[in-house]
PyMOL Python script that loads the backbone (N, CA, C, O; Angstrom):
from pymol import cmd

cmd.read_pdbstr("""\
ATOM      1  N   MET A   1     -89.172 221.651 353.961  1.00  0.00           N
ATOM      2  CA  MET A   1     -89.316 220.393 353.316  1.00  0.00           C
ATOM      3  C   MET A   1     -87.932 219.828 352.989  1.00  0.00           C
ATOM      4  O   MET A   1     -87.006 220.589 352.706  1.00  0.00           O
ATOM      5  N   ARG A   2     -87.785 218.525 353.023  1.00  0.00           N
ATOM      6  CA  ARG A   2     -86.513 217.895 352.824  1.00  0.00           C
ATOM      7  C   ARG A   2     -86.091 217.738 351.360  1.00  0.00           C
ATOM      8  O   ARG A   2     -84.944 217.379 351.095  1.00  0.00           O
ATOM      9  N   ASN A   3     -87.001 218.002 350.390  1.00  0.00           N
ATOM     10  CA  ASN A   3     -86.548 217.864 349.024  1.00  0.00           C
ATOM     11  C   ASN A   3     -85.550 218.938 348.684  1.00  0.00           C
ATOM     12  O   ASN A   3     -84.697 218.707 347.827  1.00  0.00           O
ATOM     13  N   SER A   4     -85.602 220.095 349.302  1.00  0.00           N
ATOM     14  CA  SER A   4     -84.610 221.154 349.033  1.00  0.00           C
ATOM     15  C   SER A   4     -83.267 220.714 349.563  1.00  0.00           C
ATOM     16  O   SER A   4     -82.234 221.040 348.978  1.00  0.00           O
ATOM     17  N   GLU A   5     -83.259 219.973 350.670  1.00  0.00           N
ATOM     18  CA  GLU A   5     -81.986 219.480 351.201  1.00  0.00           C
ATOM     19  C   GLU A   5     -81.370 218.387 350.264  1.00  0.00           C
ATOM     20  O   GLU A   5     -80.157 218.331 350.062  1.00  0.00           O
ATOM     21  N   ALA A   6     -82.250 217.537 349.713  1.00  0.00           N
ATOM     22  CA  ALA A   6     -81.785 216.527 348.759  1.00  0.00           C
ATOM     23  C   ALA A   6     -81.262 217.232 347.486  1.00  0.00           C
ATOM     24  O   ALA A   6     -80.236 216.814 346.949  1.00  0.00           O
ATOM     25  N   GLU A   7     -81.885 218.204 347.029  1.00  0.00           N
ATOM     26  CA  GLU A   7     -81.436 218.994 345.846  1.00  0.00           C
ATOM     27  C   GLU A   7     -80.066 219.580 346.121  1.00  0.00           C
ATOM     28  O   GLU A   7     -79.182 219.526 345.265  1.00  0.00           O
ATOM     29  N   TYR A   8     -79.881 220.141 347.312  1.00  0.00           N
ATOM     30  CA  TYR A   8     -78.608 220.727 347.708  1.00  0.00           C
ATOM     31  C   TYR A   8     -77.481 219.659 347.678  1.00  0.00           C
ATOM     32  O   TYR A   8     -76.391 219.898 347.157  1.00  0.00           O
ATOM     33  N   LEU A   9     -77.778 218.509 348.238  1.00  0.00           N
ATOM     34  CA  LEU A   9     -76.805 217.432 348.233  1.00  0.00           C
ATOM     35  C   LEU A   9     -76.417 216.953 346.804  1.00  0.00           C
ATOM     36  O   LEU A   9     -75.250 216.704 346.500  1.00  0.00           O
ATOM     37  N   LEU A  10     -77.463 216.840 345.949  1.00  0.00           N
ATOM     38  CA  LEU A  10     -77.263 216.409 344.591  1.00  0.00           C
ATOM     39  C   LEU A  10     -76.415 217.445 343.831  1.00  0.00           C
ATOM     40  O   LEU A  10     -75.644 217.068 342.948  1.00  0.00           O
ATOM     41  N   ARG A  11     -76.538 218.698 344.149  1.00  0.00           N
ATOM     42  CA  ARG A  11     -75.763 219.768 343.439  1.00  0.00           C
ATOM     43  C   ARG A  11     -74.361 219.952 344.016  1.00  0.00           C
ATOM     44  O   ARG A  11     -73.552 220.655 343.411  1.00  0.00           O
ATOM     45  N   SER A  12     -74.053 219.364 345.130  1.00  0.00           N
ATOM     46  CA  SER A  12     -72.755 219.513 345.805  1.00  0.00           C
ATOM     47  C   SER A  12     -71.678 218.888 344.919  1.00  0.00           C
ATOM     48  O   SER A  12     -71.711 217.691 344.632  1.00  0.00           O
ATOM     49  N   GLU A  13     -70.711 219.726 344.485  1.00  0.00           N
ATOM     50  CA  GLU A  13     -69.609 219.192 343.680  1.00  0.00           C
ATOM     51  C   GLU A  13     -68.691 218.281 344.489  1.00  0.00           C
ATOM     52  O   GLU A  13     -68.155 217.309 343.957  1.00  0.00           O
ATOM     53  N   LEU A  14     -68.505 218.593 345.787  1.00  0.00           N
ATOM     54  CA  LEU A  14     -67.718 217.767 346.634  1.00  0.00           C
ATOM     55  C   LEU A  14     -68.344 216.399 346.801  1.00  0.00           C
ATOM     56  O   LEU A  14     -67.672 215.378 346.654  1.00  0.00           O
ATOM     57  N   LEU A  15     -69.604 216.378 347.100  1.00  0.00           N
ATOM     58  CA  LEU A  15     -70.265 215.058 347.301  1.00  0.00           C
ATOM     59  C   LEU A  15     -70.322 214.294 345.982  1.00  0.00           C
ATOM     60  O   LEU A  15     -70.123 213.079 345.973  1.00  0.00           O
ATOM     61  N   SER A  16     -70.586 214.968 344.879  1.00  0.00           N
ATOM     62  CA  SER A  16     -70.648 214.267 343.578  1.00  0.00           C
ATOM     63  C   SER A  16     -69.262 213.675 343.241  1.00  0.00           C
ATOM     64  O   SER A  16     -69.192 212.553 342.739  1.00  0.00           O
ATOM     65  N   ALA A  17     -68.174 214.396 343.503  1.00  0.00           N
ATOM     66  CA  ALA A  17     -66.819 213.882 343.202  1.00  0.00           C
ATOM     67  C   ALA A  17     -66.536 212.679 344.130  1.00  0.00           C
ATOM     68  O   ALA A  17     -65.983 211.669 343.696  1.00  0.00           O
ATOM     69  N   TRP A  18     -66.930 212.810 345.427  1.00  0.00           N
ATOM     70  CA  TRP A  18     -66.698 211.679 346.347  1.00  0.00           C
ATOM     71  C   TRP A  18     -67.510 210.442 345.896  1.00  0.00           C
ATOM     72  O   TRP A  18     -66.999 209.321 345.905  1.00  0.00           O
ATOM     73  N   TRP A  19     -68.755 210.660 345.509  1.00  0.00           N
ATOM     74  CA  TRP A  19     -69.608 209.573 345.081  1.00  0.00           C
ATOM     75  C   TRP A  19     -69.031 208.857 343.884  1.00  0.00           C
ATOM     76  O   TRP A  19     -68.966 207.628 343.844  1.00  0.00           O
ATOM     77  N   ASN A  20     -68.599 209.668 342.877  1.00  0.00           N
ATOM     78  CA  ASN A  20     -67.987 209.110 341.674  1.00  0.00           C
ATOM     79  C   ASN A  20     -66.720 208.374 341.926  1.00  0.00           C
ATOM     80  O   ASN A  20     -66.453 207.348 341.300  1.00  0.00           O
ATOM     81  N   LYS A  21     -65.924 208.885 342.845  1.00  0.00           N
ATOM     82  CA  LYS A  21     -64.653 208.179 343.227  1.00  0.00           C
ATOM     83  C   LYS A  21     -64.917 206.875 343.911  1.00  0.00           C
ATOM     84  O   LYS A  21     -64.264 205.873 343.618  1.00  0.00           O
ATOM     85  N   GLN A  22     -65.896 206.866 344.848  1.00  0.00           N
ATOM     86  CA  GLN A  22     -66.216 205.639 345.568  1.00  0.00           C
ATOM     87  C   GLN A  22     -66.699 204.559 344.594  1.00  0.00           C
ATOM     88  O   GLN A  22     -66.310 203.396 344.699  1.00  0.00           O
ATOM     89  N   GLU A  23     -67.545 204.956 343.654  1.00  0.00           N
ATOM     90  CA  GLU A  23     -68.044 203.979 342.695  1.00  0.00           C
ATOM     91  C   GLU A  23     -66.935 203.498 341.800  1.00  0.00           C
ATOM     92  O   GLU A  23     -66.835 202.295 341.561  1.00  0.00           O
ATOM     93  N   ALA A  24     -66.088 204.386 341.287  1.00  0.00           N
ATOM     94  CA  ALA A  24     -64.994 203.988 340.359  1.00  0.00           C
ATOM     95  C   ALA A  24     -64.025 203.107 341.094  1.00  0.00           C
ATOM     96  O   ALA A  24     -63.552 202.121 340.531  1.00  0.00           O
ATOM     97  N   ASP A  25     -63.706 203.427 342.350  1.00  0.00           N
ATOM     98  CA  ASP A  25     -62.764 202.586 343.123  1.00  0.00           C
ATOM     99  C   ASP A  25     -63.341 201.176 343.335  1.00  0.00           C
ATOM    100  O   ASP A  25     -62.612 200.193 343.203  1.00  0.00           O
ATOM    101  N   ALA A  26     -64.581 201.068 343.647  1.00  0.00           N
ATOM    102  CA  ALA A  26     -65.181 199.759 343.865  1.00  0.00           C
ATOM    103  C   ALA A  26     -65.179 198.950 342.560  1.00  0.00           C
ATOM    104  O   ALA A  26     -64.914 197.748 342.580  1.00  0.00           O
ATOM    105  N   ILE A  27     -65.465 199.583 341.461  1.00  0.00           N
ATOM    106  CA  ILE A  27     -65.440 198.924 340.170  1.00  0.00           C
ATOM    107  C   ILE A  27     -63.999 198.456 339.805  1.00  0.00           C
ATOM    108  O   ILE A  27     -63.804 197.343 339.318  1.00  0.00           O
ATOM    109  N   ASP A  28     -63.014 199.324 340.051  1.00  0.00           N
ATOM    110  CA  ASP A  28     -61.632 198.946 339.802  1.00  0.00           C
ATOM    111  C   ASP A  28     -61.225 197.743 340.669  1.00  0.00           C
ATOM    112  O   ASP A  28     -60.593 196.805 340.181  1.00  0.00           O
ATOM    113  N   ARG A  29     -61.594 197.781 341.961  1.00  0.00           N
ATOM    114  CA  ARG A  29     -61.237 196.661 342.870  1.00  0.00           C
ATOM    115  C   ARG A  29     -61.866 195.386 342.346  1.00  0.00           C
ATOM    116  O   ARG A  29     -61.235 194.330 342.402  1.00  0.00           O
ATOM    117  N   ALA A  30     -63.045 195.446 341.856  1.00  0.00           N
ATOM    118  CA  ALA A  30     -63.688 194.252 341.316  1.00  0.00           C
ATOM    119  C   ALA A  30     -62.993 193.752 340.084  1.00  0.00           C
ATOM    120  O   ALA A  30     -62.742 192.555 339.944  1.00  0.00           O
ATOM    121  N   VAL A  31     -62.679 194.661 339.185  1.00  0.00           N
ATOM    122  CA  VAL A  31     -62.032 194.292 337.901  1.00  0.00           C
ATOM    123  C   VAL A  31     -60.665 193.695 338.156  1.00  0.00           C
ATOM    124  O   VAL A  31     -60.285 192.723 337.503  1.00  0.00           O
ATOM    125  N   TYR A  32     -59.892 194.277 339.125  1.00  0.00           N
ATOM    126  CA  TYR A  32     -58.559 193.814 339.326  1.00  0.00           C
ATOM    127  C   TYR A  32     -58.423 192.785 340.467  1.00  0.00           C
ATOM    128  O   TYR A  32     -57.303 192.461 340.860  1.00  0.00           O
ATOM    129  N   ALA A  33     -59.465 192.303 340.968  1.00  0.00           N
ATOM    130  CA  ALA A  33     -59.439 191.240 341.965  1.00  0.00           C
ATOM    131  C   ALA A  33     -58.838 189.973 341.381  1.00  0.00           C
ATOM    132  O   ALA A  33     -58.985 189.726 340.184  1.00  0.00           O
ATOM    133  N   LYS A  34     -58.186 189.189 342.164  1.00  0.00           N
ATOM    134  CA  LYS A  34     -57.644 187.909 341.675  1.00  0.00           C
ATOM    135  C   LYS A  34     -58.770 187.088 341.076  1.00  0.00           C
ATOM    136  O   LYS A  34     -59.911 187.203 341.523  1.00  0.00           O
ATOM    137  N   PRO A  35     -58.490 186.274 340.092  1.00  0.00           N
ATOM    138  CA  PRO A  35     -59.507 185.516 339.417  1.00  0.00           C
ATOM    139  C   PRO A  35     -60.380 184.631 340.364  1.00  0.00           C
ATOM    140  O   PRO A  35     -61.558 184.390 340.098  1.00  0.00           O
ATOM    141  N   ASP A  36     -59.769 184.170 341.448  1.00  0.00           N
ATOM    142  CA  ASP A  36     -60.508 183.308 342.376  1.00  0.00           C
ATOM    143  C   ASP A  36     -61.127 184.057 343.580  1.00  0.00           C
ATOM    144  O   ASP A  36     -61.656 183.447 344.509  1.00  0.00           O
ATOM    145  N   ASP A  37     -61.037 185.415 343.525  1.00  0.00           N
ATOM    146  CA  ASP A  37     -61.541 186.207 344.630  1.00  0.00           C
ATOM    147  C   ASP A  37     -62.961 186.689 344.428  1.00  0.00           C
ATOM    148  O   ASP A  37     -63.218 187.882 344.271  1.00  0.00           O
ATOM    149  N   ASP A  38     -63.865 185.744 344.436  1.00  0.00           N
ATOM    150  CA  ASP A  38     -65.270 186.057 344.214  1.00  0.00           C
ATOM    151  C   ASP A  38     -65.882 186.935 345.343  1.00  0.00           C
ATOM    152  O   ASP A  38     -66.794 187.726 345.103  1.00  0.00           O
ATOM    153  N   LEU A  39     -65.374 186.776 346.527  1.00  0.00           N
ATOM    154  CA  LEU A  39     -65.914 187.540 347.688  1.00  0.00           C
ATOM    155  C   LEU A  39     -65.619 189.043 347.502  1.00  0.00           C
ATOM    156  O   LEU A  39     -66.483 189.878 347.769  1.00  0.00           O
ATOM    157  N   THR A  40     -64.427 189.381 347.053  1.00  0.00           N
ATOM    158  CA  THR A  40     -64.093 190.782 346.808  1.00  0.00           C
ATOM    159  C   THR A  40     -64.960 191.361 345.720  1.00  0.00           C
ATOM    160  O   THR A  40     -65.460 192.479 345.846  1.00  0.00           O
ATOM    161  N   ARG A  41     -65.147 190.592 344.628  1.00  0.00           N
ATOM    162  CA  ARG A  41     -65.982 191.084 343.567  1.00  0.00           C
ATOM    163  C   ARG A  41     -67.439 191.265 344.001  1.00  0.00           C
ATOM    164  O   ARG A  41     -68.099 192.221 343.594  1.00  0.00           O
ATOM    165  N   ALA A  42     -67.923 190.363 344.810  1.00  0.00           N
ATOM    166  CA  ALA A  42     -69.275 190.449 345.350  1.00  0.00           C
ATOM    167  C   ALA A  42     -69.425 191.670 346.203  1.00  0.00           C
ATOM    168  O   ALA A  42     -70.382 192.428 346.046  1.00  0.00           O
ATOM    169  N   HIS A  43     -68.477 191.880 347.123  1.00  0.00           N
ATOM    170  CA  HIS A  43     -68.532 193.066 348.000  1.00  0.00           C
ATOM    171  C   HIS A  43     -68.487 194.370 347.223  1.00  0.00           C
ATOM    172  O   HIS A  43     -69.179 195.331 347.560  1.00  0.00           O
ATOM    173  N   CYS A  44     -67.659 194.394 346.168  1.00  0.00           N
ATOM    174  CA  CYS A  44     -67.585 195.607 345.368  1.00  0.00           C
ATOM    175  C   CYS A  44     -68.869 195.870 344.577  1.00  0.00           C
ATOM    176  O   CYS A  44     -69.301 197.013 344.424  1.00  0.00           O
ATOM    177  N   ALA A  45     -69.465 194.784 344.079  1.00  0.00           N
ATOM    178  CA  ALA A  45     -70.714 194.952 343.353  1.00  0.00           C
ATOM    179  C   ALA A  45     -71.832 195.460 344.290  1.00  0.00           C
ATOM    180  O   ALA A  45     -72.648 196.295 343.898  1.00  0.00           O
ATOM    181  N   ILE A  46     -71.852 194.949 345.516  1.00  0.00           N
ATOM    182  CA  ILE A  46     -72.851 195.403 346.475  1.00  0.00           C
ATOM    183  C   ILE A  46     -72.633 196.892 346.816  1.00  0.00           C
ATOM    184  O   ILE A  46     -73.579 197.672 346.928  1.00  0.00           O
ATOM    185  N   ARG A  47     -71.349 197.247 346.975  1.00  0.00           N
ATOM    186  CA  ARG A  47     -71.018 198.693 347.278  1.00  0.00           C
ATOM    187  C   ARG A  47     -71.505 199.585 346.150  1.00  0.00           C
ATOM    188  O   ARG A  47     -72.123 200.620 346.402  1.00  0.00           O
ATOM    189  N   VAL A  48     -71.236 199.198 344.910  1.00  0.00           N
ATOM    190  CA  VAL A  48     -71.684 200.036 343.755  1.00  0.00           C
ATOM    191  C   VAL A  48     -73.218 200.136 343.745  1.00  0.00           C
ATOM    192  O   VAL A  48     -73.770 201.209 343.501  1.00  0.00           O
ATOM    193  N   GLN A  49     -73.895 199.020 344.010  1.00  0.00           N
ATOM    194  CA  GLN A  49     -75.364 199.068 343.985  1.00  0.00           C
ATOM    195  C   GLN A  49     -75.881 199.938 345.125  1.00  0.00           C
ATOM    196  O   GLN A  49     -76.854 200.667 344.931  1.00  0.00           O
ATOM    197  N   ILE A  50     -75.293 199.891 346.255  1.00  0.00           N
ATOM    198  CA  ILE A  50     -75.735 200.737 347.382  1.00  0.00           C
ATOM    199  C   ILE A  50     -75.508 202.219 347.047  1.00  0.00           C
ATOM    200  O   ILE A  50     -76.392 203.042 347.284  1.00  0.00           O
ATOM    201  N   LEU A  51     -74.346 202.565 346.503  1.00  0.00           N
ATOM    202  CA  LEU A  51     -74.107 203.943 346.094  1.00  0.00           C
ATOM    203  C   LEU A  51     -75.129 204.433 345.102  1.00  0.00           C
ATOM    204  O   LEU A  51     -75.653 205.540 345.231  1.00  0.00           O
ATOM    205  N   ARG A  52     -75.420 203.595 344.092  1.00  0.00           N
ATOM    206  CA  ARG A  52     -76.385 203.955 343.075  1.00  0.00           C
ATOM    207  C   ARG A  52     -77.781 204.100 343.636  1.00  0.00           C
ATOM    208  O   ARG A  52     -78.524 205.006 343.258  1.00  0.00           O
ATOM    209  N   ASP A  53     -78.147 203.169 344.573  1.00  0.00           N
ATOM    210  CA  ASP A  53     -79.465 203.233 345.180  1.00  0.00           C
ATOM    211  C   ASP A  53     -79.613 204.515 346.018  1.00  0.00           C
ATOM    212  O   ASP A  53     -80.672 205.142 345.999  1.00  0.00           O
ATOM    213  N   LEU A  54     -78.585 204.897 346.734  1.00  0.00           N
ATOM    214  CA  LEU A  54     -78.640 206.074 347.566  1.00  0.00           C
ATOM    215  C   LEU A  54     -78.816 207.334 346.701  1.00  0.00           C
ATOM    216  O   LEU A  54     -79.592 208.238 347.008  1.00  0.00           O
ATOM    217  N   ARG A  55     -78.062 207.334 345.624  1.00  0.00           N
ATOM    218  CA  ARG A  55     -78.158 208.535 344.713  1.00  0.00           C
ATOM    219  C   ARG A  55     -79.575 208.573 344.091  1.00  0.00           C
ATOM    220  O   ARG A  55     -80.143 209.655 343.943  1.00  0.00           O
ATOM    221  N   THR A  56     -80.151 207.410 343.725  1.00  0.00           N
ATOM    222  CA  THR A  56     -81.479 207.393 343.199  1.00  0.00           C
ATOM    223  C   THR A  56     -82.482 207.861 344.210  1.00  0.00           C
ATOM    224  O   THR A  56     -83.402 208.602 343.864  1.00  0.00           O
ATOM    225  N   ASP A  57     -82.329 207.435 345.508  1.00  0.00           N
ATOM    226  CA  ASP A  57     -83.178 207.883 346.567  1.00  0.00           C
ATOM    227  C   ASP A  57     -83.135 209.389 346.676  1.00  0.00           C
ATOM    228  O   ASP A  57     -84.177 210.041 346.753  1.00  0.00           O
ATOM    229  N   LEU A  58     -81.932 209.950 346.683  1.00  0.00           N
ATOM    230  CA  LEU A  58     -81.824 211.407 346.777  1.00  0.00           C
ATOM    231  C   LEU A  58     -82.540 212.141 345.609  1.00  0.00           C
ATOM    232  O   LEU A  58     -83.180 213.175 345.801  1.00  0.00           O
ATOM    233  N   ARG A  59     -82.406 211.573 344.421  1.00  0.00           N
ATOM    234  CA  ARG A  59     -83.076 212.185 343.287  1.00  0.00           C
ATOM    235  C   ARG A  59     -84.633 212.116 343.439  1.00  0.00           C
ATOM    236  O   ARG A  59     -85.338 213.075 343.126  1.00  0.00           O
ATOM    237  N   LEU A  60     -85.125 210.984 343.915  1.00  0.00           N
ATOM    238  CA  LEU A  60     -86.540 210.867 344.165  1.00  0.00           C
ATOM    239  C   LEU A  60     -87.047 211.841 345.244  1.00  0.00           C
ATOM    240  O   LEU A  60     -88.124 212.424 345.117  1.00  0.00           O
ATOM    241  N   TYR A  61     -86.252 212.000 346.296  1.00  0.00           N
ATOM    242  CA  TYR A  61     -86.601 212.948 347.326  1.00  0.00           C
ATOM    243  C   TYR A  61     -86.622 214.371 346.764  1.00  0.00           C
ATOM    244  O   TYR A  61     -87.532 215.154 347.036  1.00  0.00           O
ATOM    245  N   ALA A  62     -85.587 214.682 345.969  1.00  0.00           N
ATOM    246  CA  ALA A  62     -85.476 216.037 345.403  1.00  0.00           C
ATOM    247  C   ALA A  62     -86.630 216.329 344.447  1.00  0.00           C
ATOM    248  O   ALA A  62     -87.083 217.471 344.385  1.00  0.00           O
ATOM    249  N   GLU A  63     -87.123 215.336 343.697  1.00  0.00           N
ATOM    250  CA  GLU A  63     -88.183 215.488 342.774  1.00  0.00           C
ATOM    251  C   GLU A  63     -89.522 215.404 343.417  1.00  0.00           C
ATOM    252  O   GLU A  63     -90.537 215.607 342.750  1.00  0.00           O
ATOM    253  N   GLY A  64     -89.572 215.107 344.710  1.00  0.00           N
ATOM    254  CA  GLY A  64     -90.827 214.977 345.412  1.00  0.00           C
ATOM    255  C   GLY A  64     -91.604 213.704 345.073  1.00  0.00           C
ATOM    256  O   GLY A  64     -92.807 213.611 345.319  1.00  0.00           O
ATOM    257  N   LYS A  65     -90.889 212.721 344.499  1.00  0.00           N
ATOM    258  CA  LYS A  65     -91.521 211.451 344.130  1.00  0.00           C
ATOM    259  C   LYS A  65     -91.502 210.415 345.201  1.00  0.00           C
ATOM    260  O   LYS A  65     -92.112 209.353 345.075  1.00  0.00           O
ATOM    261  N   ALA A  66     -90.776 210.737 346.295  1.00  0.00           N
ATOM    262  CA  ALA A  66     -90.716 209.891 347.475  1.00  0.00           C
ATOM    263  C   ALA A  66     -90.565 210.741 348.705  1.00  0.00           C
ATOM    264  O   ALA A  66     -89.964 211.814 348.657  1.00  0.00           O
ATOM    265  N   ALA A  67     -91.106 210.272 349.807  1.00  0.00           N
ATOM    266  CA  ALA A  67     -90.987 211.040 351.041  1.00  0.00           C
ATOM    267  C   ALA A  67     -89.683 210.665 351.698  1.00  0.00           C
ATOM    268  O   ALA A  67     -89.390 209.489 351.912  1.00  0.00           O
ATOM    269  N   ALA A  68     -88.901 211.686 352.017  1.00  0.00           N
ATOM    270  CA  ALA A  68     -87.659 211.490 352.702  1.00  0.00           C
ATOM    271  C   ALA A  68     -87.869 211.052 354.126  1.00  0.00           C
ATOM    272  O   ALA A  68     -88.916 211.368 354.692  1.00  0.00           O
ATOM    273  N   PRO A  69     -86.941 210.340 354.751  1.00  0.00           N
ATOM    274  CA  PRO A  69     -87.062 210.023 356.118  1.00  0.00           C
ATOM    275  C   PRO A  69     -87.313 211.251 356.995  1.00  0.00           C
ATOM    276  O   PRO A  69     -86.613 212.257 356.876  1.00  0.00           O
ATOM    277  N   GLY A  70     -88.281 211.168 357.846  1.00  0.00           N
ATOM    278  CA  GLY A  70     -88.627 212.328 358.672  1.00  0.00           C
ATOM    279  C   GLY A  70     -89.734 213.171 358.138  1.00  0.00           C
ATOM    280  O   GLY A  70     -90.332 213.953 358.878  1.00  0.00           O
ATOM    281  N   ASP A  71     -90.031 213.032 356.837  1.00  0.00           N
ATOM    282  CA  ASP A  71     -91.130 213.765 356.225  1.00  0.00           C
ATOM    283  C   ASP A  71     -92.446 213.043 356.516  1.00  0.00           C
ATOM    284  O   ASP A  71     -92.450 211.831 356.730  1.00  0.00           O
ATOM    285  N   ALA A  72     -93.493 213.732 356.524  1.00  0.00           N
ATOM    286  CA  ALA A  72     -94.816 213.141 356.786  1.00  0.00           C
ATOM    287  C   ALA A  72     -95.058 212.076 355.735  1.00  0.00           C
ATOM    288  O   ALA A  72     -94.829 212.331 354.553  1.00  0.00           O
ATOM    289  N   GLY A  73     -95.503 210.919 356.113  1.00  0.00           N
ATOM    290  CA  GLY A  73     -95.841 209.860 355.185  1.00  0.00           C
ATOM    291  C   GLY A  73     -94.660 208.968 354.940  1.00  0.00           C
ATOM    292  O   GLY A  73     -94.823 207.983 354.221  1.00  0.00           O
ATOM    293  N   ALA A  74     -93.460 209.222 355.481  1.00  0.00           N
ATOM    294  CA  ALA A  74     -92.280 208.388 355.232  1.00  0.00           C
ATOM    295  C   ALA A  74     -92.343 207.162 356.123  1.00  0.00           C
ATOM    296  O   ALA A  74     -91.447 206.319 356.079  1.00  0.00           O
TER     297      ALA A  74
END
""", "prot")
cmd.dss("prot")
cmd.show_as("cartoon", "prot")
cmd.util.cbc("prot")
cmd.orient("prot")
């Protein structure tokens, strides 16, 4: 079952550190963007949302609350 794979990924220190860095970097880029650079801020906000959504999906897969891609019923 894929929920054990999702649990493994969520427990990975390397992946967690990467995830946190990606999110922090996107937030910093948005904060320090030029005042008129709405496009950069929008892209950074989308990136943060995608990272958070992916992490949420992994948690749902790990908890068995959602079927992971490739699982029956997905």
